[in-house]
MIBAZA-400679 format. One record per atom (N, C-alpha, C, CB): y, x, z; residue in one letter. Coordinates in steps of 0.05 Angstrom, whole numbers, plus 5000, padded with zeros to 4 digits. Glycine has a CB too. Example, Ala and Ser with C-alpha at 12.3 -4.5 7.8 and 13.67 -1.06 7.14 Angstrom:
# MIBAZA-400679
488652645156a
491052465156a
493452645156a
491152265181a
495552575142s
497952735143s
500152585157s
498852825114s
***
This chain:
# MIBAZA-400679
258824925426m
257424915393m
256325115378m
259324835374m
254225055366n
253025265351n
253525245323n
250325275354n
253125435306e
254725535278e
253925195266e
252825895256e
251525095267t
251124915249t
251624605260t
248524975239t
252724555282d
252224265298d
254424115284d
252524265335d
253723905280h
255223715265h
256323795244h
256923605278h
255523985226g
256124085196g
258924205197g
255923825173g
259624355228w
261224585224w
260424835232w
263424565235w
261325045218w
261125295224w
263025415236w
260725405206w
262325585254f
263825795274f
265325995258f
261725955293f
267926035256v
269026205242v
270226415267v
271126055222v
271726345286k
273026575304k
274026385329k
275826775287k
274226615349k
275826465374k
278426445372k
275526595400k
280026275384r
283226275388r
283826355416r
284725985383r
283926585421t
283926685451t
286726545460t
283927045456t
288926595445a
291226495460a
291726185460a
293526625449a
290226045445a
290025775449a
287425695477a
289125665416a
285525875481d
282925835490d
281625605479d
282925815518d
281325685455g
279025485438g
278125645416g
280325185423g
277125515396a
275425675371a
276325495346a
271525665375a
276225635322v
276225505296v
273425505280v
278325635279v
272825315269y
270625275260y
271225135227y
269025085283y
269325195209v
269625045178v
267924855175v
269225225152v
268124665156s
265924505143s
264224625129s
266724335128s
262224535125a
259824655109a
260624625076a
256724465118a
262724445065d
263724505040d
266324615042d
263724285025d
267524745062g
269424915064g
271824775055g
268825155050g
272324465060m
274424345051m
275924265079m
273724105032m
275124295105r
276324215124r
275924475148r
275223905130r
278224525165y
278224625188y
278824505215y
279524785186y
276624595239r
276724425260r
277624665283r
273824255264r
280124585295r
280224775311r
280124605347r
283124965302r
279424775361t
279724675388t
281624805406t
277324685400t
282324765431g
284024865449g
284924695474g
286324945434g
287424855483d
287824655503d
290424505500d
287624775530d
292224435516e
294624225514e
296324375488e
296824195547e
296724665491g
298024795470g
298024715443g
297225015469g
294824635440l
294324555413l
295024255409l
291324615406l
295024105426r
296223845422r
299023825413r
295923695446r
301224025425a
303524065423a
304124185392a
304224245446a
302124325383e
302124465362e
301624245333e
299824685367e
299924125340a
299123865323a
301023635317a
297023715338a
302323615338a
305123445341a
307323585319a
306523465376a
307923845324f
309423975311f
308623985278f
309524235326f
306324025275q
305324095254q
305723775231q
302024215262q
304823585245r
305223345232r
308323275227r
303923135247r
310423355244r
312923295242r
314123475218r
314323325270r
313123705212i
313623825192i
312723805161i
313024005200i
309923705163a
309223605139a
310523365135a
306523585137a
311123175150d
312723015145d
316123115124d
313022935175d
316623345134l
319423455123l
318323615096l
321423675147l
316023595086h
315123725064h
315023995063h
316523655045h
314424145092y
313924385093y
310724425075y
314124475125y
310224695071p
307424745057p
304924815079p
307825015037p
304824625095v
303224625117v
299924465112v
305124485140v
298224605129p
295824325124p
296024075135p
293124385135p
295323885125h
295523595131h
293123565155h
295023395102h
294423445186i
292023405197i
290523095190i
292523455227i
287523115189l
286422875183l
285422785205l
284622885165l
284922915236e
283622815252e
284922965277e
280622845245e
284722815299e
284922965329e
284022815348e
287723035339e
283822855371g
282522785395g
281922955415g
280522685390g
280422855431v
279523045455v
276022995456v
281322935489v
274623255458t
271823275457t
270723205486t
270923565447t
268123135487g
266523095510g
266823215532g
264423135506g
267223435525e
267723725546e
270823705548e
266624095530e
272423515544g
275323505549g
277223685536g
275823535576g
276123845512h
277923995499h
278823875478h
277024225492h
281823915475y
283323835444y
282623905423y
285723905440y
281623755404y
281223825377y
283423735354y
278723735371y
283423855333v
284323815306v
283223895285v
286423895303v
282823695263v
281423725240v
282923715225v
279523575235v
283723925200e
285723905179e
284824025159e
288224015185e
286023945133e
285424055106e
285324345105e
287323955086e
283224445092s
284024745084s
285624805061s
281824895080s
286725045066l
288825085048l
288125345028l
291425135066l
285125385038g
283425615021g
282125735043g
285125855003g
280925945034d
279426155048d
279626435051d
277526145042d
282226485038q
282926755040q
286126765038q
281526915016q
287026925059t
289326915066t
290427155047t
289626925097t
293327155047l
294527425030l
293327685042l
298027455033l
293427705074h
292227935079h
289928015075h
292427975096h
288327795084d
285127855065d
284927935036d
283427595063d
287027785017r
286927804993r
287528174991r
289127574979r
290128245001a
291128515004a
289028695005a
292828535027a
287628675035v
285328855038v
283328905020v
284128785057v
282028645007a
280128624992a
280728724963a
279228374994a
283928754955s
284328864929s
284929154928s
286428714917s
285029284954l
286229584952l
283229784939l
287629694990l
284929944924d
283030104900d
283330404908d
284130064865d
283030474929g
283630734936g
286830824938g
282130884916g
288830664941g
291130664948g
291830454967g
292430664927g
294030494977r
295630345004r
297330154993r
297430535024r
299030184970d
300330014967d
299329654958d
301930154952d
301229494969l
300629204969l
299629134931l
304129014983l
297628994930p
298428954898p
300728754888p
295828834884p
301228794866d
303828644862d
303028374857d
305528744839d
300728224851d
300627964852d
300327824886d
298327904834d
299927984903v
300027864930v
302827854939v
298428034951v
304628064927v
307328044936v
309327854922v
308428294934v
307727764898d
309627554889d
308727314893d
310227564864d
306327274898t
304827014914t
306326974944t
301127094921t
306727214962a
308127164982a
311227104977a
307627374998a
312427164964a
314827104951a
314626784948a
315227284923a
312926734928q
312826414925q
312526224940q
311426324913q
310926344962v
310326094984v
312626145007v
306726115000v
314226385004a
316226415023a
318726175014a
317226745022a
318626254992v
321126124980v
320925784984v
321226204946v
318025664979r
317725354989r
318025325020r
314825234981r
317325455034l
317825485065l
321225475070l
316525815076l
322325665055l
325325725063l
327025435048l
326526075048l
325925375028r
327125135016r
326624865031r
326025104989r
324724835044a
323324595065a
325324655082a
319824625079a
325724885099q
327524905121q
330224845117q
327325145130q
331824975094a
334224905084a
335024665079a
334625015067a
333224405077a
333524185075a
332924005102a
332124135055a
333424195123h
333624065154h
334824235171h
331023985168h
337024305169l
338824535184l
339624415209l
341624635168l
339524575231i
340524505257i
342824625269i
338624525275i
345324575271q
347224745275q
346824925309q
350024545271q
347125175306p
346225325327p
348125215354p
346725665319p
347525355373t
349325385400t
348125635414t
349125095421t
350025735428p
349526065440p
346925995459p
352626215463p
346625745470s
344025735489s
341225755466s
344025395509s
341325625449t
339425565434t
338425865422t
340425355413t
340925965412l
340026235407l
339126425425l
341626345397l
339726425446r
338926615467r
335326525477r
341426585495r
335226295478q
332126165479q
330626275460q
331925855474q
331826325431w
329926445412w
329726725415w
330626395384w
332026825423l
331727165427l
329427225447l
334727325442l
329926995473a
327527075489a
324627035479a
327726925513a
324126835465s
321926775459s
320726955431s
322126495457s
322826955416a
321427085392a
321827415399a
322926995360a
322427495415g
322827825422g
321227875453g
326727895426g
319927655465f
319227665486f
319927835509f
317427655481f
322827835509t
324628005520t
323828085549t
327227875519t
322827855562q
322027885594q
319828115595q
320727585608q
317828035580n
315328225583n
315928485576n
313028155567n
318428535550v
318028835540v
320228945565v
319028905500v
321728775581f
323228975601f
322128995626f
325928905605f
319728795626q
318328875655q
316329115648q
316328595670q
315229125622e
313329325616e
315429635610e
311429195587e
317829605602n
319029865593n
321729805612n
319429905556n
321929835639p
324529795654p
326529955639p
324429885684p
326030265629d
328130415625d
329230275600d
327330715622d
328630115584l
329530045557l
331229775573l
326729975530l
331629635590d
332729515602d
335929575607d
331129495619d
337529715586n
339929825592n
341629715579n
340130075590n
344629855582a
346629725572a
346629795540a
349129815587a
345029965529r
345130045502r
343529855486r
344230335498r
341229765495t
339829585484t
340729305489t
337429625492t
342429255512h
343228925507h
345428945491h
344128745533h
347129085491a
349229195464a
348629035442a
348829525453a
346529235440a
345129165403a
344228905405a
342029365389a
343528795423l
342328465429l
344128285422l
341728385461l
346928405437e
348928185434e
350428175414e
350428165454e
350428405396h
351628465370h
350228195354h
350628795357h
347428265353a
345228075334a
346127835339a
341928065340a
346127745365l
346927425368l
349727375358l
346827315399l
351927545361d
354427505352d
353827445323d
356327745357d
352227605310r
352127615281r
351127315270r
350127865271r
349127255285l
347527025276l
348526735292l
344127095284l
350626825306g
352426555314g
353026385298g
354726605321g
353426355277t
354426125256t
351726075236t
357526245237t
349326205241v
347126185220v
345625945234v
345226475215v
345125735211p
343725465222p
341225575232p
343225215200p
339925365248l
337625395262l
335325225245l
338125285291l
332925255243v
331025135229v
328225145249v
330925285200v
326724875241r
324224905247r
322425115244r
323324765239r
321425365258g
320325585249g
317425595255g
321625795260g
316025815248h
313325905255h
313326115286h
312126075226h
314826305283l
315426525301l
313626735295l
315326455329l
311126645283d
308926935279d
308126935245d
305226885300d
310426945233y
309426895201y
309427175194y
311826695177y
307527195177g
306127475165g
304227395140g
304027625191g
303327585128l
301227545115l
298827425125l
300827725106l
298027435145p
295327395154p
295027075163p
294627615179p
297926925160n
298126675163n
298826525137n
299926645184n
298526675120v
299426505091v
297626565069v
302526585079v
297526265051l
295926295038l
296826225011l
294126185047l
296026224991p
297926144962p
298325804964p
295826234927p
296925654981a
297225344982a
298925345008a
294125154983a
300225545020g
301725455051g
301725695072g
299725175068g
302025545089v
302325705122v
300625565145v
305825685134v
299025715154i
297925655176i
298525765202i
295725685172i
297225665224d
297425715247d
300725725263d
295825955248d
301125465273w
303725465281w
303825405312w
305225265265w
302225545320q
302325475352q
304325625362q
299725525369q
305625825351h
307725985361h
310925805350h
307226325346h
310725545347h
313325445334h
315025465353h
313425165325h
318025365339g
320325335354g
322625295334g
320625575374g
325325355345l
327025375330l
327825645324l
328725225338l
328525745298v
329226045295v
331026065279v
327226225286v
333226225275p
335026205254p
334126235227p
337026365258p
335726115207f
334526095175f
334126335167f
336425955153f
331326385160g
330426625145g
329126805163g
332626775131g
329526725189y
327726885209y
324926905207y
328026805234y
323626725192d
320826695189d
319726815166d
320126445190d
321426845145v
320126965122v
321727235109v
319826725101v
323527225119l
325027555110l
324027805116l
327627605122l
322427825150p
322128025149p
318328075144p
323728125172p
317527945133a
314527885127a
313128135114a
314127635106a
315228285091l
313328565086l
314428735108l
313628735054l
316628765116d
317828945127d
316128965154d
320828885128d
314428815170i
313428785198i
310828965188i
313028415211i
310228985167i
307529165163i
307729395176i
306829245133i
310029545169a
310529815184a
309829795210a
313229925182a
309929545226f
310329605262f
306529625262f
312429235289f
305329575245k
302729655249k
302029875243k
301229535238k
302930055233g
302930385228g
300730455215g
303030565254g
299830295197g
298630395175g
295030225176g
298730785178g
295430095202n
292630005210n
291929785193n
292329915241n
293729645178k
292529415163k
291729475135k
294229195163k
291829785134g
290729855105g
292229885084g
289029685096g
294129745089y
296429735065y
299129755074y
296429465048y
301029835053t
303629825056t
305029745034t
304530045063t
307329635039a
309129465022a
311629735008a
310929175045a
311729744988s
313229934975s
316629874978s
312229944945s
318430004977p
321429944979p
321529814954p
323630214982p
320929794930g
321129664906g
319929384913g
319729834881g
317429304925q
316429074923q
317628954947q
313629064921q
319129094967r
320228974986r
323828774977r
320329235009r
324329024962h
326728914946h
326828674930h
327429094929h
323928644914r
323228404902r
322728194913r
321528414889r
322128214933y
321027974950y
323427834961y
318828054976y
325428024973l
328127974983l
329727834964l
329428214989l
329327924940a
331827834917a
330627574910a
332428054885a
328627464913a
326927184902a
327626984930a
322827234896a
328527114959l
328926964980l
331826874977l
328127095005l
333427144972d
336027084965d
337326864947d
336627264955d
335826884926d
336026714900d
335226414914d
333626834873d
333126344928a
333126064938a
335026014961a
330325974947a
335626254975s
337926145002s
340626094983s
338726445033s
340926304968l
343426174954l
343525894943l
344226324933l
342025864924n
341625604914n
341825344937n
338825614901n
340725384961s
339725184980s
342725245002s
336025264995s
343625465007t
345825425025t
348425585024t
344825465048t
348825725003g
351025824985g
351326154999g
354225604986g
349226215014q
349626495026q
346026665021q
350826425067q
347326865018t
343927025018t
343427095046t
343627344998t
340527065048a
339327045076a
338927325084a
336626885077a
338627535060s
337627775070s
340627935090s
336427975038s
342627815090q
344027955105q
343728025136q
346027865101q
342127785140n
341027805166n
339028025176n
340027575168n
337328175159l
335428255163l
334928435185l
334828315145l
337428585184g
337428825205g
336828685232g
340428985207g
338428485237a
338828315269a
335828215272a
341627975270a
333528095249y
331727985253y
329328255257y
331627775233y
329928425246l
327828665249l
328728785277l
328028905221l
331128795291l
331228875310l
329828705336l
333528915310l
329628465330v
327928275347v
324828305343v
328727965341v
324228355316k
321428415312k
320328715328k
321128425279k
322428805332a
321729125344a
320729065373a
324829365346a
322328875383m
321728785413m
319128635413m
324128595426m
319228405389f
316228265391f
313728465386f
316028025367f
314128665380f
311128855371f
311029035391f
311029035339f
313329105410l
313229215435l
311729065459l
315829235440l
311928865459a
310728625479a
308628665484a
310528355471a
307328665509l
304928685520l
303128885508l
303828455519l
304229085507m
302829325492m
302129545516m
305129465468m
303729535539r
303429815559r
300329705573r
306629865587r
298429895573p
295929885583p
295729955611p
294330035568p
294029805630t
294029795656t
291729995664t
293829525665t
289630135641d
287630295646d
288430525640d
285530225634d
288830775654p
289830945652p
287731175628p
290531005683p
285331045630s
283331205614s
283531135582s
280331135625s
284730925580r
284830835548r
287331005540r
285230465542r
286831195529t
288631365509t
289531265487t
287631585499t
287731195477d
288731045451d
290430805456d
286330935435d
290430625469k
292230415479k
294830565487k
290930255503k
294530715499h
296830855515h
298830945486h
295431175538h
297031085468l
298531205443l
299931015430l
296731325422l
298330695423k
299630505412k
302030425421k
298430325411k
302430435448w
304830365467w
306730545459w
304330375499w
306230755463h
308431005455h
309530975433h
307331265453h
307330895407y
308330935383y
310630655379y
305730955361y
309630425394r
311330235392r
314330285402r
310130025405r
314730385425r
316730515437r
318330655421r
315930655456r
316930895407h
318330965388h
320030835365h
316931075379h
318430665355l
319530425327l
321430315344l
317030135311l
321630205367f
323230055375f
326130235378f
322029935399f
325730425390t
327930655392t
328930765364t
326730905408t
327130795344e
327930865318e
329230565305e
325330995300e
328330355308g
329830085298g
332830105306g
328329805311g
332730135337l
335830105356l
337230285344l
335830175389l
336630575343e
338630725323e
339230675302e
338030925316e
337630575283q
338630485252q
340530265259q
335930365229q
340030095271y
341529785274y
344229915289y
339429505298y
344130065309e
346830195315e
348830305291e
346230425331e
347530435279r
349230635262r
349830515232r
347430925259r
348030275225t
348130125197t
348029905201t
346330165177t
347029715218r
347429445225r
344429325209r
350729325213r
342329575199t
340229465182t
338329645193t
340529475151t
335729555188v
333229745194v
331529705177v
331829745218v
331630045164d
329630085142d
327430165149d
330330265123d
325030005146t
322330075157t
320830285141t
320529815158t
321830305119a
320930565099a
321430855113a
323030575069a
322930855133l
323531095144l
321531085176l
327231105147l
320330895181f
318330915202f
315831135198f
317230645205f
315331205219l
312531415218l
310431265218l
312031605242l
308631305204s
306031225209s
304331255237s
304831345190s
303031115243l
301631145274l
299531465272l
298930785281l
298631485243e
297431795246e
299631995248e
295431885219e
302131975232d
303732195233d
304532225264d
306132165214d
305431995276f
305931985302f
304232135319f
306131745310f
301432035320a
299332155341a
299832435343a
296332115333a
300132605315a
299732885305a
302132945321a
299632955270a
304632885321g
306832995331g
306032925365g
309832835316g
305432715370h
305332655400h
302832885413h
304332285404h
301332935398s
299433065411s
300833435410s
296032985394s
302833455392a
303533665387a
306233775407a
303733645360a
306533465425g
309133495443g
311633405430g
309533795450g
311833355404d
314433275391d
315033005396d
314533305362d
314132855413h
314732535424h
313732495450h
313232295407h
314932335461p
314432305495p
311932175493p
316832085515p
***
């Protein structure tokens, strides 16, 4: 399909779904193509829309003449909070406060919708979540030295801590690039997640990019964001959700290490990023062991890590 075929303009490829994204000429609709995974995503998105999740409503779906599945959905806007943050930077690196406040508002809407449809956890469903959310099999394949008693002890503690936390239908890849003021997009990695897992780490996970996002969330902004979520959680479930943030960030440290080990020895840039993510996982693991929390404000930036790496301060 060319840019203007049938009134649709090409936006980007979707490599994970083997498809692409197009926008209508008036900007009111998006058309996505993909494999069978897109069909499952559409079915999930319809279901959670019926549960009042803040997601785009699907207007049409079917199979193209070439045999690809497609979905047409309403537009929630043309600028994600990530895009807005990058566009708002003015010489500094702190997120604009209005972006943080909007992120909190959308996260509260999602959290309340999830709280209205809680599912009781079981040990097997929690382990399934850990395997999918942390990409544990891939992480241990690429980093066999981390497949040790210490790592497993920390993960077992996290699972024990979350043993009574209800499950909800979740996004699994929630972050500012998937959030617009009107709702949340890109639900291809959906599944059951512990309550709060989607929204709580949204500002903390910026640190795993090492500064490459162009912006950072200050401790005060993260505190304000979490306070808004705790207030919503307390009103919905009688408990604060942020008490589980440390366990969630331990899993996120695995997620961001997955699929990072390069196969080309000449790609020194990719090797550096892999070693950086290994460092962040180790840092997160050590923090969790000591305090049962993870403070991403203590993470080195990629630039600082690179300087230490070249000087021999890091493996």
